[in-house]
Structures are given as C-alpha cells and as structure tokens.
C-alpha positions, -999 to 999 in steps of 0.1 A, spaced: -412 -459 -299 -389 -431 -288 -371 -433 -255 -376 -410 -224 -374 -374 -232 -345 -355 -217 -353 -323 -198 -343 -291 -216 -328 -259 -201 -300 -255 -175 -294 -282 -150 -310 -278 -115 -288 -276 -84 -295 -312 -75 -280 -324 -107 -247 -306 -101 -216 -320 -83 -189 -300 -65 -154 -315 -70 -122 -301 -54 -92 -294 -76 -63 -270 -81 -30 -272 -62 -18 -264 -26 -22 -227 -20 -45 -222 -49 -75 -245 -43 -105 -245 -65 -139 -261 -64 -153 -272 -98 -190 -273 -104 -198 -301 -128 -227 -318 -145 -233 -355 -139 -215 -362 -171 -184 -345 -157 -186 -313 -178 -174 -283 -158 -198 -253 -159 -182 -231 -132 -154 -230 -106 -148 -213 -73 -114 -198 -67 -110 -197 -29 -80 -174 -28 -97 -148 -50 -131 -154 -35 -146 -154 -70 -170 -178 -88 -162 -181 -125 -192 -190 -147 -191 -204 -181 -227 -195 -186 -246 -166 -169 -279 -186 -172 -266 -211 -147 -257 -185 -120 -284 -194 -95 -280 -232 -97 -242 -229 -94 -245 -206 -63 -270 -230 -47 -246 -259 -53 -217 -240 -39 -236 -225 -9 -223 -250 17 -187 -242 7 -188 -204 6 -175 -184 35 -184 -147 33 -192 -126 3 -178 -137 -31 -176 -121 -65 -194 -138 -94 -183 -137 -130 -150 -131 -149 -124 -109 -131 -125 -72 -140 -104 -60 -169 -70 -48 -156 -65 -11 -155 -35 5 -172 -20 10 -137 -25 -27 -129 -9 -37 -162 21 -15 -154 25 -31 -120 23 -66 -134 50 -58 -159 75 -46 -133 106 -66 -126 108 -74 -89 140 -55 -85 123 -23 -98 92 -27 -76 93 -5 -45 59 -15 -31 73 -44 -10 96 -20 9 90 -21 46 91 11 67 128 19 72 138 -6 45 171 13 37 180 15 74 173 -22 80 196 -31 51 223 -7 64 221 -21 99 223 -57 86 253 -50 64 272 -26 88 261 -32 124 273 -9 151 305 -21 170 296 -43 200 317 -20 223 297 12 213 286 30 245 259 52 230 229 38 211 233 37 174 214 67 160 202 46 131 181 26 156 162 57 166 157 68 130 144 33 123 120 35 152 106 68 138 102 54 103 85 23 116 61 42 137 52 68 110 51 41 83 27 19 104 3 48 109 3 56 72 -2 19 62 -33 19 83 -49 45 60 -51 20 32 -86 11 43 -98 47 34 -82 48 0 -46 58 7 -15 40 -6 20 44 9 55 36 -4 85 34 20 122 42 16 118 57 -19 154 60 -32 166 93 -49 198 98 -69 228 108 -47 219 86 -18 189 106 -6 155 90 -1 119 98 8 110 81 41 74 76 30 53 87 0 16 88 9 -9 90 -20 -46 93 -13 -78 113 -18 -61 143 0 -32 144 -25 5 134 -23 28 138 7 65 132 11 67 123 47 100 128 67 99 109 100 118 124 129 126 106 162 116 130 190 107 106 219 102 126 251 120 156 236 110 193 234 107 203 198 110 238 185 104 247 149 117 280 136 114 276 98 136 262 83 153 250 114 141 225 139 156 219 174 152 185 192 159 188 229 194 200 235 207 189 201 219 215 176 193 230 152 190 214 118 174 226 86 151 196 84 122 217 69 144 227 40 154 191 35 118 179 36 108 206 10 136 196 -13 125 159 -12 89 169 -20 101 190 -49 120 162 -64 90 139 -60 68 165 -78 92 165 -107 94 127 -109 56 123 -108 46 155 -126 21 161 -98 21 183 -67 38 166 -37 36 184 -4 62 179 24 51 166 58 72 163 89 61 134 112 74 137 148 75 105 168 65 110 205 76 146 212 71 158 248 63 193 236 60 210 202 64 247 197 61 263 162 72 300 161 52 306 128 32 283 105 58 268 81 54 277 44 36 249 25 46 222 50 26 202 75 40 191 109 22 163 126 28 141 156 28 104 147 -5 100 166 -21 126 143 -12 111 110 -46 94 109 -60 129 104 -50 126 67 -80 103 63 -102 134 66 -86 150 36 -102 146 2 -113 163 -30 -78 162 -46 -74 128 -62 -100 103 -74 -94 65 -67 -82 59 -103 -57 88 -100 -44 73 -67 -39 39 -83 -22 54 -114 2 76 -93 9 47 -70 18 24 -100 41 51 -114 57 58 -80 64 22 -72 86 18 -103 122 25 -92 130 38 -127 107 67 -121 131 82 -96 164 77 -115 166 112 -129 153 136 -103 
C-alpha cells in the first residue's frame, strides 16, 4: 500500500513560517516552508517583498500581512537606469549630491573663522543664511519632481549656489541676503539698501552660461532674494528670473520642459564633480 498522498501546488499561507534575519540596520523577514526552504523575503528598509516564484505571491503576502507597515513593492527591484548606474559608479569625493546648502561657506568658516575681536558680523554668515534659506526652499520641491545640487564648484574658485533641475528646466540659482533691505534692480546692477551697486545679474548669467556648457543644456539664471523689505525692478531683466525666497515654491508650477527621465539623467551628470572641471 502506498503512503498518504502529498498535496500538490503551492503551499497555503498556513504552511508558511516567517523568520527574522539580516543584520542591524538591514533587517529581513524570510518566508519559509515547513522544511526550511525560503520562498520569499521582506526587505524592511527597501519596503520590498522579493519572490522566488510569482505563483506564491498571494500566500506569501498573507503570511507577511501582520508584519507589513504601509504599502510595499512586490517582486525584483527595477532594472537600474543609466543615470542610476552612473551615480553608483561615482567615487564619494566626486559626488556633489551630499553637499548641504552653503557647503563651501561652512567649510570656509570652519577652516578660517572670523577673529573673536571682530566688531561687525562676518559677511560670510549672512551669505550662508541666504544660501540655507534658498536651498531649503528648493529642496522642498523634490516631492514634485525637482532635484537640487548645492555649492557646485567651478574652475577659478567660483561656484553655483544652487542648481535646480526639474520639469520646468534647469536654473542656476544665486542666493542674495537682503533681510529688511530695500532692493533696486537696474540690469545688470543691483543695489541692496545703502550698499554700493554690484553687477550681480551679470555674475548670475555668467554662472548659468558655464553650467549650460558643462551640461550641454539650457540653464537659466535665477536671483533668489532672502527677506527683502522692498523690491523695485526698473525693467524686466533679460533672460533672468528674480524671486523672493518665499516665492521659490512657484517653480513647482513650471513644466513641459523636462521629462522625469531627463531630470534624473541631468542630475546624475551634474552631481559628478568631473563634469565641472573644464567650464
């Protein structure tokens, strides 16, 4: 006589066990048959369930249901795009994406702090406040498809305060501290309060032109004024936007220039320090 017949087909959820595994900071939950064979695992950090067989999807998800918090992706991770592969191949010293708003100023202040007996505030502190304010506003656009790089170095010691890349195109953003000051713009000069006029618009356009050459794409200049008491523009500046820091969120309404894949590809190119070595 033959023995009891084993059921055919995929195992039901009641025949599966969930076993913790992985290492601290990268925990996994393995879904196993009674004989210990793993048929799936849940990566908590990536919020993804990896299946060894698509036919067991429903049973695996039922077994994992008590352990899942929020939506999860199911299946193998997506194939990396060329932009993602380029990012993964970057040496950390060449990757500009981790830069904080005002990164260059933070390093300069740390290496060469102002003398303790200085009577007037260090102007670098005001410049840092402007870059932090503008950079924070731009970073908040990430949820609507924008990517921003900060303190992009250029040959000769110059830099782009912020490079914003999104559906509305590319912008080289120059942040200006104007807290409680009257600002007058007379292209290419800008006057802040009682200070002498400076050709900041010319400087912003030059930085955008250099970025255009580096990325082989149109980059438009944008002047971001932090907290001005009043803003007067004698005539619309040629090819340049002027926004208060509180209006930077209006970039979210721009679109029709770059597709999401283009944004990611340009961001991957721009975050590579080597891209800027020749402009």
